[in-house]
C-alpha positions, 0 to 999 in steps of 0.5 A: 458275286461269282464270275466267269470270264472267258478269253481266247477265242477268235478267227482260225482256218480249218485244222488249226488250233485255239485255246479257251480259258475262263477264269473263275472268281473264288475257287474253282473247287467251289464248283461241282462241275465246270464246262464248255458249251457252244451255241450257233445262231438259231440252235440251242446251246450245246455241251461241248465239254465238261469236268466235274470235281471228281470223276471223268471229264465228258466231250460231245461226240463231235469234239471227242478226240481233238478237245481237251478240257482242264483245270488249272488250279493254280491259275484257277482257270478251266481251259478248252484245248481246240485242235484239228478245228473244223468250220462246224466248230464255229460258234460262241463258246460259253464256260458253264459253272454248277455249284451245289449249295448246302441247301441242296439248291443247284447253281448255274453260272455262265461267263459272257461267251467267246467267238470262235470262227473257223474259216478259210 
């Protein structure tokens, strides 16, 4: 059974940094895309950053230049380094993995989420 388990959330002051990590069961190479999403109450879940198995990573405009997504092959994780954090970065961050099956069906997997709060 595929599992994605996030860690690393917490409370940080504006301007600070946090590093989120998503542990992936199986191999990270099983996923076409691994990414991070953010959700705040009353809003839809939005893409923060995505890392395809091949191709360029993608960031939302709001985090471009401050966040970095990376795959750690040795640890089998996808990490999100968040710098220069702002109060508007507050939310629940979810790890997402997309797999294409041999039939062509695309399956999406989600972690349980980790809370990030940016506040003084």
